[in-house]
C-alpha positions as CSV (number, residue, x, y, z in Angstrom):
1,M,-37.6,127.3,-279.0
2,A,-37.1,123.7,-277.8
3,H,-34.0,121.8,-279.2
4,R,-34.7,118.4,-280.1
5,E,-32.3,115.3,-280.7
6,Q,-32.6,113.0,-284.2
7,I,-34.5,110.3,-281.6
8,E,-36.6,111.5,-278.4
9,W,-37.4,108.9,-276.1
10,C,-39.0,108.5,-272.6
11,D,-39.0,105.3,-270.5
12,V,-41.2,105.1,-267.3
13,W,-41.5,102.1,-265.1
14,I,-43.5,101.8,-262.0
15,E,-42.7,98.7,-259.8
16,G,-45.8,98.0,-257.5
17,G,-48.0,100.0,-259.7
18,D,-51.0,97.9,-258.3
19,T,-50.4,98.4,-254.3
20,A,-49.2,100.7,-252.0
21,S,-47.6,98.3,-249.4
22,L,-44.4,99.9,-249.6
23,P,-43.1,103.8,-249.9
24,R,-42.1,104.6,-253.3
25,A,-39.2,106.4,-254.4
26,L,-38.6,107.6,-258.1
27,L,-35.3,107.8,-260.1
28,V,-35.5,110.3,-262.9
29,G,-32.7,110.9,-265.3
30,D,-31.5,109.4,-268.7
31,S,-29.8,106.3,-270.1
32,I,-27.1,106.4,-267.3
33,V,-30.1,106.2,-264.4
34,K,-31.9,103.6,-267.0
35,S,-28.8,101.3,-266.7
36,Y,-28.0,101.3,-262.9
37,Y,-31.8,101.3,-261.9
38,P,-31.7,97.1,-261.8
39,H,-28.9,97.4,-258.9
40,V,-30.7,100.1,-257.1
41,H,-33.9,98.1,-256.9
42,R,-32.0,94.9,-255.9
43,R,-30.8,97.1,-252.9
44,I,-34.0,98.7,-251.9
45,A,-36.6,96.3,-252.7
46,E,-37.6,95.3,-249.5
47,T,-38.0,98.9,-248.2
48,F,-39.3,100.8,-251.5
49,A,-41.2,100.4,-254.4
50,L,-39.0,101.7,-257.0
51,A,-39.7,103.6,-260.3
52,R,-38.0,105.2,-263.1
53,L,-38.6,108.1,-265.3
54,A,-35.6,108.1,-268.2
55,T,-35.9,110.5,-270.9
56,S,-33.6,112.0,-273.4
57,K,-35.1,115.3,-272.6
58,C,-33.4,118.3,-271.0
59,V,-34.7,120.3,-268.2
60,S,-34.3,123.5,-270.9
61,D,-37.2,121.6,-272.9
62,P,-40.8,122.5,-271.5
63,S,-41.9,119.1,-272.2
64,F,-39.5,117.8,-269.6
65,V,-41.8,119.0,-266.7
66,R,-44.8,117.7,-268.4
67,E,-43.3,114.1,-268.5
68,L,-42.6,114.7,-264.8
69,A,-46.1,115.7,-264.2
70,L,-47.3,112.5,-266.0
71,V,-45.4,110.3,-263.5
72,L,-46.0,112.7,-260.3
73,G,-49.6,112.9,-261.0
74,E,-50.2,109.2,-260.8
75,Y,-48.2,108.1,-257.5
76,E,-46.8,110.2,-254.6
77,F,-43.1,109.3,-254.0
78,A,-41.0,109.5,-250.3
79,T,-38.0,109.7,-252.5
80,I,-37.0,111.2,-255.7
81,H,-33.4,110.8,-257.0
82,F,-33.1,113.7,-260.0
83,N,-30.1,113.8,-262.6
84,N,-30.0,115.9,-266.0
85,G,-27.3,117.5,-267.9
86,L,-25.9,114.9,-270.6
87,H,-28.7,115.6,-272.9
88,G,-29.7,119.0,-274.5
89,R,-26.1,120.1,-275.6
90,A,-28.0,122.6,-278.0
91,Y,-28.8,124.6,-275.1
92,S,-26.6,126.9,-273.5
93,E,-25.5,126.3,-269.5
94,E,-27.6,129.7,-268.8
95,E,-30.4,127.9,-270.5
96,Y,-29.7,124.5,-268.7
97,A,-29.6,126.3,-265.1
98,A,-32.8,128.0,-265.7
99,G,-34.6,124.8,-266.5
100,F,-32.8,123.0,-263.9
101,S,-34.2,125.9,-261.2
102,R,-37.8,125.5,-262.8
103,T,-37.9,121.5,-262.7
104,L,-36.4,121.9,-259.1
105,G,-39.4,124.2,-258.0
106,F,-41.7,121.8,-260.0
107,L,-40.4,118.9,-258.0
108,V,-40.6,120.6,-254.8
109,E,-44.4,121.9,-255.4
110,A,-45.6,118.6,-257.3
111,G,-43.5,116.1,-255.2
112,K,-45.9,116.6,-252.3
113,G,-43.3,116.3,-249.5
114,A,-41.2,114.0,-251.4
115,R,-37.3,114.2,-250.0
116,I,-35.3,115.4,-253.1
117,I,-31.6,114.2,-253.8
118,V,-30.0,115.8,-256.8
119,G,-27.5,113.5,-258.5
120,N,-25.0,115.3,-260.5
121,T,-23.8,114.2,-263.8
122,T,-21.1,111.6,-264.9
123,P,-18.4,112.1,-267.3
124,V,-17.8,111.9,-271.1
125,W,-14.8,110.0,-272.7
126,C,-13.9,110.4,-276.2
127,R,-15.1,107.3,-278.3
128,D,-12.6,104.5,-278.4
129,E,-9.9,106.5,-276.2
130,P,-10.6,105.5,-272.7
131,Q,-8.0,107.9,-271.2
132,A,-9.3,110.9,-272.8
133,L,-11.8,113.0,-271.5
134,D,-14.2,114.4,-274.2
135,A,-14.8,118.1,-274.5
136,M,-18.3,117.6,-273.3
137,T,-16.7,116.8,-269.7
138,D,-16.0,120.7,-269.4
139,R,-19.6,121.2,-270.0
140,V,-21.0,118.7,-267.7
141,R,-18.3,120.1,-264.8
142,E,-20.3,123.6,-265.4
143,R,-23.6,122.2,-265.5
144,N,-22.7,120.1,-262.4
145,R,-21.6,123.6,-260.4
146,M,-24.8,125.2,-261.3
147,A,-27.1,122.7,-260.4
148,E,-25.3,122.0,-257.0
149,S,-25.6,125.7,-256.2
150,L,-29.1,125.7,-257.1
151,A,-29.6,122.7,-255.0
152,A,-27.8,124.5,-252.2
153,D,-30.3,127.2,-252.4
154,R,-33.3,124.9,-251.5
155,E,-31.3,122.9,-249.0
156,I,-31.4,119.9,-251.2
157,P,-28.6,117.3,-251.0
158,V,-26.3,116.4,-253.9
159,N,-25.2,112.8,-254.9
160,D,-21.7,113.2,-256.0
161,L,-22.1,110.8,-258.8
162,F,-19.2,112.4,-260.8
163,A,-16.6,111.9,-258.5
164,A,-17.4,108.4,-257.9
165,V,-16.3,107.5,-261.4
166,I,-14.0,110.8,-262.9
167,D,-10.9,108.4,-261.9
168,H,-11.9,105.3,-263.5
169,P,-12.5,105.4,-267.4
170,E,-12.8,101.8,-267.1
171,Y,-16.1,101.9,-265.7
172,F,-17.3,103.1,-269.2
173,S,-18.2,101.6,-272.5
174,P,-16.2,102.4,-276.0
175,D,-19.1,104.9,-276.8
176,G,-17.4,107.2,-273.8
177,V,-20.6,107.5,-272.2
178,H,-22.6,104.5,-271.0
179,L,-21.1,102.5,-268.2
180,V,-20.2,98.9,-268.0
181,E,-21.9,96.5,-265.4
182,E,-19.2,97.3,-262.9
183,G,-19.6,101.2,-263.1
184,Q,-23.6,100.4,-263.2
185,A,-23.2,98.6,-260.1
186,I,-21.0,101.6,-258.6
187,L,-23.4,104.1,-259.2
188,G,-26.6,102.0,-258.2
189,D,-25.0,101.4,-254.9
190,I,-23.9,104.8,-254.2
191,V,-27.6,106.0,-255.5
192,A,-29.3,103.0,-253.4
193,N,-27.5,104.1,-250.2
194,S,-28.6,107.9,-250.6
195,I,-32.4,106.4,-250.8
196,M,-31.9,104.6,-247.6
197,A,-30.0,107.3,-246.1
198,S,-33.0,109.5,-246.7
199,T,-35.3,107.0,-244.8
200,D,-33.0,107.1,-241.8
201,H,-33.2,111.2,-242.4
202,E,-36.7,111.0,-241.9
203,H,-37.0,108.7,-238.7
204,A,-34.0,110.4,-237.1
């Protein structure tokens, strides 16, 4: 059974949809990805046509792969940076792991040779208590552990976004989930670096 939130949403953004003059890169995630997308775009715009799929769906939801299929069916990507883990709190960690494994398999098959990077999930702080981690962070740690293990099984690199921000509550807004501009810029740089490094890897 699919568990849904009160508001479900999906945001697809394709830069250079009318041209194939640059290789394409795709960011897959949620509102965190949507927030740092402009920073990644500024860094890599001369090298990649950047796209994003940001959604409230968890990998455990069968509709998640259908949303991915819509984008991957329209365009081919050289690199896919993939994150999922904050949404879908109603799913157990075992259900999350099964969905994550299924999604990695789909990305490998439908990605048509794209280099895949897994970005792990960022922590959650208590609302209006910037020094206190929310209990959800324990679940994030476990989901990250599972995602990293599943990625390792397929020799897919992991971009440790969690480690980049866990010691910096000042990077987060009062809601404890979303990032302020400084945090968005930090993650944007890290993600851009990983995508550019994937280009270096291809030409090594």
